[in-house]
N, C-alpha and C positions, 0 to 999 in steps of 0.2 A: 429618972433623969429629966431635967429641966432641958427644953431644946437649946436653950443658950449656952447650956454647959456641955452640950456633944461637940466632939471634935470632928469635923466634915472636911475631908481632904478631896481636892480635885486633881486628877491625873490627865493631862491634856496632850493628846498628839497633834502638836501645832501645825505639822505640816498637812494632815489629813482635813484639819479645821481650815487652814489657809486656803490650801489648794480648792477645796468644795465651796467655800463661798464665794471666791474668785470666779470659777466656772459657773455659778450663778449671777454673776454680774456685780457682786459687791465685795467690800472691804470690810474686815472686822475692825471695830475699834477695840482695843485691846485694854484700856483703861475701864470703858463702859463694860466689858465683858466681866472684867474682874469684880466691879461692883455688882453686876448681875448675879454672879456666883454667890456672892456673899449676901445680898439681898433675899434671892429667890431661894436658894439652897442652904444658906448659914454657913458656906464652906469658909473654913477657919485658915487654910492653907491649900495654894494652888501650885502644884507643880507643872512647868512648862517644859515639854521636852523638845528639844530643836537642834538641829544639826549645827554644828560651831563653822562659821565662815569669818574669818579676822576682819574683813570688810564691815561687817554688821555688829562690831563691839558696841558703838552708840545703841543700836535698838535693843541690845541684850540688857544694858543699862537701863533703858527706858521700861523695859518689861520689868525688871526688878524694881525700880520705881513705882510702877503701878500696881505692886503687889505680889507678883509671881516668884515663886522659888526656880530660878532659871536652871535647867539641868542641860548642859551641853554635851552633845556626842560629837566626836571627831569625824570630819567628813572627807570623802576624797573625790578628786577630779574624775568623772567617768567619762569625758571625751578623751582622755588618755587611754590606750590599751592597758586594761588589766585582766592578763592571761589567765590569773588564778580564778578570777570572778567573772569572765566574760561567757555570757550564754550564746553558745554557738548554735543554739537552735532558733534564736530569736535575735539577729544581729541589729535590728532595728527597732529594740526594745526601746520605749519612751525615754528618748535622748534627753536629760536633764544635766545641765552642766557639773553640778555637785550632788553627791548622793551621802545622805547621814541617817540610816535608817534607825528610828529611835523604840523600835518596838520592843525588842528585848530591855532596853534600859526602864521604860514604864512599867513594864511587869514587873521587873525586878525591884523597883524603887515602892512598887505598890504593895509587894509581899514583904520588904524590909520595914516598910512604915506602919504595917497591919497592927502592931500592938498599940501604936500612937493615936488611930482613930476610930471613932464608932463606926462612921460611916464613909463610902466612897461615891465620888462622882466620876465617872469614866466619859471623857469627850474623845469620842472618834466613831467613825461609822465602819471602821476595818475589821473586819471578821477575825483578822490574826489575835484580837483580844478575847475572842469568843471563852476560851478557858479561863481566863482571868474573871471576866463577868461571870461565868457559871460558878467559879471557887467563890467570889463575893457574895453570890446570892445563896450559895449553901451555908455559909458562915453568917449569914444576917447582916453582912457588911455593905450591901448594894444600896445606895439611896436612888442613884438616876444614871442613866446612859443617855449622854447627849449627843446625839448623832448632827452632824452638819446640815442635812437635809433628808429628804426620803428616799435617798440613794445610797442606804447603808446596807450592809451584808445582811444576806438572808439567814445566816446562820443566828442572827439576834432576834428573829421573830418570836422565838419563846420566850424573850424578855420584853414582849411589847409593852407590860404595864410598867415597866421601867423607862422606856423610851419617850424621850421627847425632842423634837426637832428644832433646831437653833434658827433654820431660815424661818419659821414661824414668828420669829423674833427680830427679823431683820431692821425694822423700823426703830427699835430701841439700840440695836446694837452696830449699826452702819458706822463706819468712820465717815466724818464730814470734815472737808477743809475749809475751815472758816476763814481763811485770810482770801481775800479776794486779789486777782492781778490788776496792777496797774493799767489803767486804760491809756491806750497809745494815740486813740483817736481825740482831736481837739474837741473841747467843749462848745457846744452853741451857744451863742450870745442872744 
């Protein structure tokens, strides 16, 4: 099969990728990233898994326009008491205002789409995807495991030949705001 005939799908854990890059002090340019996936790995379809927050409708539209198949997961406000889900052993757990865990959705879509792609690129450093990565490798369907940084799950150590760190591509993937703020100081004459 000619490489250009292969169907290569990417499955992106957007929260893991976004949080990891921001912790390292940079912001992903999602348009550049989609082009990077196509150019470097031949990704023909990129699924972006993200928690749905109504105020971010414009962002979802922009991601779609950049070439992502956006899969939205309902979220809930974790600042409000959720007695059925509250961890009484860890009352000070990582307090984020909104929670929308996409792990199950990403695995489900990767399995639902399995007959439709030749190879998969998994984008996350989260060890929750270990069994998915293991299964894809067993089936000969794993192309790459793209970790946001070197701080990925130790469970992935046995897949080292598939791992590529995205922080090593920071220069080409960083979002840069090209609009300059207007200067409020008077020009010197």
